[in-house]
C-alpha positions as CSV (number, residue, x, y, z in Angstrom):
1,X,64.2,92.5,87.6
2,X,67.9,93.1,87.2
3,X,70.1,90.0,87.8
4,X,73.7,90.9,88.7
5,X,76.6,88.8,89.6
6,X,78.6,89.3,92.8
7,X,77.4,90.8,96.1
8,X,77.2,94.4,94.8
9,X,77.3,96.4,91.5
10,X,78.2,100.1,91.7
11,X,76.9,100.6,88.1
12,X,73.3,99.9,89.2
13,X,71.3,102.8,90.8
14,X,69.5,100.9,93.5
15,X,67.3,103.8,94.6
16,X,66.2,104.5,91.0
17,X,65.5,100.8,90.5
18,X,63.4,100.6,93.6
19,X,61.5,103.8,92.6
20,X,60.6,102.0,89.3
21,X,59.6,98.8,91.1
22,X,62.5,96.9,89.7
23,X,64.0,94.2,91.9
24,X,67.8,93.9,91.9
25,X,69.3,90.6,92.8
26,X,72.8,89.5,93.4
27,X,74.8,86.2,93.7
28,X,77.1,84.6,96.1
29,X,80.8,85.3,95.8
30,X,84.2,84.2,97.2
31,X,87.5,86.0,97.0
32,X,90.0,83.1,96.7
33,X,90.4,83.5,92.9
34,X,91.5,87.1,93.3
35,X,93.9,86.1,96.2
36,X,95.4,83.4,94.0
37,X,95.8,85.7,91.0
38,X,97.4,88.4,93.2
39,X,100.1,85.9,94.1
40,X,100.5,84.8,90.5
41,X,101.1,88.5,89.6
42,X,103.5,89.0,92.4
43,X,105.5,85.9,91.4
44,X,105.2,86.6,87.7
45,X,106.5,90.1,88.1
46,X,109.3,89.3,90.6
47,X,110.6,86.4,88.5
48,X,110.0,88.0,85.0
49,X,108.0,84.9,84.0
50,X,106.5,86.3,80.8
51,X,109.9,87.4,79.5
52,X,111.6,84.1,80.4
53,X,108.8,82.0,79.0
54,X,108.9,84.0,75.8
55,X,112.7,83.5,75.6
56,X,112.2,79.7,75.8
57,X,109.7,79.8,73.0
58,X,112.1,81.8,70.8
59,X,114.9,79.4,71.3
60,X,116.7,81.6,73.8
61,X,117.6,81.2,77.5
62,X,117.9,83.2,80.7
63,X,117.5,86.9,80.2
64,X,116.8,88.3,83.7
65,X,117.6,88.0,87.4
66,X,114.5,87.5,89.6
67,X,113.8,89.1,92.9
68,X,113.4,87.0,96.1
69,X,110.3,87.0,98.3
70,X,111.7,85.4,101.4
71,X,113.0,88.1,103.8
72,X,111.4,90.9,101.8
73,X,108.6,93.2,103.0
74,X,105.1,93.1,101.6
75,X,103.0,96.2,102.2
76,X,99.2,95.6,102.1
77,X,96.9,98.5,101.5
78,X,93.6,97.2,102.9
79,X,93.7,94.3,105.4
80,X,90.1,93.0,105.0
81,X,88.9,89.7,103.9
82,X,91.2,89.5,100.8
83,X,94.1,91.4,102.3
84,X,94.3,89.2,105.4
85,X,94.5,86.1,103.1
86,X,97.3,87.8,101.1
87,X,99.1,88.2,104.4
88,X,98.8,84.5,105.2
89,X,100.5,83.5,102.0
90,X,103.2,86.2,102.5
91,X,104.0,84.7,105.9
92,X,104.3,81.3,104.3
93,X,106.9,82.7,101.9
94,X,108.8,84.1,104.8
95,X,108.0,87.7,104.1
96,X,107.6,90.5,106.6
97,X,104.1,92.0,106.4
98,X,103.1,95.6,107.0
99,X,99.6,97.0,106.4
100,X,97.6,100.2,106.4
101,X,94.0,101.4,105.8
102,X,92.0,104.2,107.1
103,X,90.3,102.2,109.8
104,X,92.8,99.5,110.5
105,X,93.8,99.0,114.1
106,X,97.1,97.6,115.5
107,X,95.2,94.7,117.0
108,X,93.5,93.7,113.7
109,X,96.8,94.0,111.9
110,X,98.5,91.8,114.5
111,X,95.8,89.2,114.3
112,X,96.6,88.9,110.5
113,X,100.3,88.6,111.2
114,X,101.0,92.2,110.0
115,X,102.3,95.3,111.6
116,X,100.3,98.5,111.3
117,X,102.2,101.4,109.8
118,X,101.3,104.7,108.3
119,X,100.6,104.8,104.5
120,X,103.8,106.7,103.8
121,X,105.9,104.4,105.9
122,X,104.4,101.4,104.1
123,X,105.3,102.8,100.7
124,X,108.9,103.6,101.9
125,X,109.5,100.2,103.5
126,X,107.8,97.7,101.2
127,X,109.5,95.8,98.5
128,X,106.0,94.8,97.1
129,X,102.9,96.9,97.6
130,X,99.5,95.2,97.0
131,X,96.2,97.0,97.0
132,X,93.1,95.5,98.5
133,X,90.8,98.4,99.1
134,X,87.2,99.1,98.0
135,X,87.0,102.0,95.4
136,X,85.3,105.0,97.1
137,X,85.7,108.7,97.2
138,X,88.3,108.2,99.9
139,X,90.4,105.7,97.9
140,X,90.0,107.1,94.3
141,X,93.5,108.4,93.3
142,X,95.0,107.2,96.6
143,X,98.3,106.2,94.8
144,X,99.6,109.1,92.7
145,X,102.9,110.7,91.9
146,X,103.7,111.6,95.5
147,X,103.0,108.1,96.8
148,X,104.9,106.5,94.0
149,X,107.9,108.7,94.6
150,X,108.1,107.3,98.2
151,X,108.5,103.7,97.0
152,X,111.9,102.1,96.6
153,X,113.4,102.1,93.1
154,X,113.4,98.3,93.5
155,X,109.8,98.0,94.6
156,X,106.8,96.7,92.7
157,X,103.1,97.7,92.8
158,X,100.3,95.2,92.5
159,X,96.7,96.1,91.9
160,X,93.9,93.6,91.7
161,X,91.3,95.8,93.4
162,X,90.1,98.7,91.2
163,X,92.0,100.7,88.5
164,X,91.1,104.3,89.7
165,X,92.7,103.7,93.1
166,X,96.0,104.3,91.2
167,X,96.4,107.4,89.0
168,X,97.2,105.8,85.6
169,X,99.2,108.7,84.2
170,X,101.4,108.8,87.3
171,X,102.0,105.0,87.3
172,X,102.9,105.1,83.6
173,X,105.4,107.9,84.3
174,X,106.9,106.1,87.3
175,X,107.4,102.9,85.2
176,X,108.8,104.7,82.2
177,X,111.3,106.6,84.3
178,X,112.3,103.7,86.4
179,X,111.1,105.3,89.7
180,X,109.9,101.8,90.6
181,X,111.1,98.5,89.3
182,X,107.7,97.3,88.0
183,X,104.0,96.8,88.4
184,X,101.5,94.0,88.0
185,X,97.8,95.0,87.5
186,X,94.5,93.3,86.6
187,X,92.2,96.4,86.8
188,X,92.0,99.6,84.8
189,X,90.2,102.9,84.5
190,X,88.7,101.9,81.2
191,X,87.8,98.2,80.5
192,X,88.5,96.6,78.1
193,X,91.8,98.4,77.9
194,X,92.0,100.5,74.8
195,X,94.2,99.0,72.0
196,X,96.6,102.0,72.0
197,X,96.9,102.3,75.8
198,X,100.5,102.9,77.1
199,X,100.1,100.0,79.5
200,X,100.3,97.6,76.5
201,X,103.8,98.8,75.7
202,X,105.5,99.0,79.1
203,X,108.2,96.3,79.4
204,X,108.2,96.5,83.3
205,X,104.4,96.1,83.6
206,X,102.7,92.7,83.9
207,X,99.1,93.3,82.8
208,X,96.2,90.8,82.8
209,X,92.6,91.6,81.5
210,X,90.6,91.7,84.8
211,X,90.6,88.0,85.3
212,X,90.8,88.0,89.1
213,X,87.3,86.7,89.4
214,X,87.4,84.6,86.2
215,X,87.7,81.1,87.7
216,X,85.7,77.9,87.0
217,X,84.2,77.5,90.5
218,X,83.3,81.2,90.9
219,X,81.6,81.3,87.4
220,X,79.6,78.2,88.4
221,X,78.5,80.0,91.5
222,X,77.5,83.1,89.5
223,X,75.5,81.1,86.9
224,X,73.8,78.8,89.4
225,X,72.8,81.7,91.7
226,X,71.6,83.8,88.7
227,X,69.4,81.0,87.4
228,X,68.0,80.5,90.9
229,X,67.3,84.2,91.3
230,X,65.4,84.4,88.0
231,X,63.4,81.2,88.7
232,X,62.5,82.5,92.1
233,X,61.4,85.9,90.7
234,X,59.3,84.2,88.0
235,X,57.6,81.9,90.5
236,X,56.8,84.9,92.6
237,X,55.3,86.8,89.7
238,X,53.7,83.8,87.8
């Protein structure tokens, strides 16, 4: 038996496991911790919270001018379970919400309080672009140099989905050159992030160590369900 947390695990070959008679079990999951972290990253990046908090600790004072959310446009790539909740918070902040994904319809976007636009139009119009897509062959490398060049110089990119959706080298170049104002990310091509990775040195990048799902209630769900899965399997094979 292989016990895995969350509803799916792309690193497990389910067909190979089944062929070997190995049972793969998963746990329950809820996405609210990731939604909350996404907004922490948006706000932290927009208001330069890490820089300002560091200034206070060093005996200094105001260093930056923050960006407003009210009246600005949030572009959501992927308006599913998580993306639609991101939209609800954006509306509460008084933001305009636009969205795109390969299968999104105008009616589904409207039901979430968003307007359906093309991917290129979303990148051109949005002040904040937040990614909420599943990593697949269709989405791998979806945001690269061309897409980043469409964004406003004042715009910010947020990724709490999967690292490979964004081409790392292209994002690094865009941040270094000032093509976009900043980024806030929680996911990477390689995790843990290598000690010498350029992301660790970019002043306009807010980076967190894949903690979108790391919350007390969700971990309690993971551990509780895992123990139940193991006990159930042992009872069945006792």
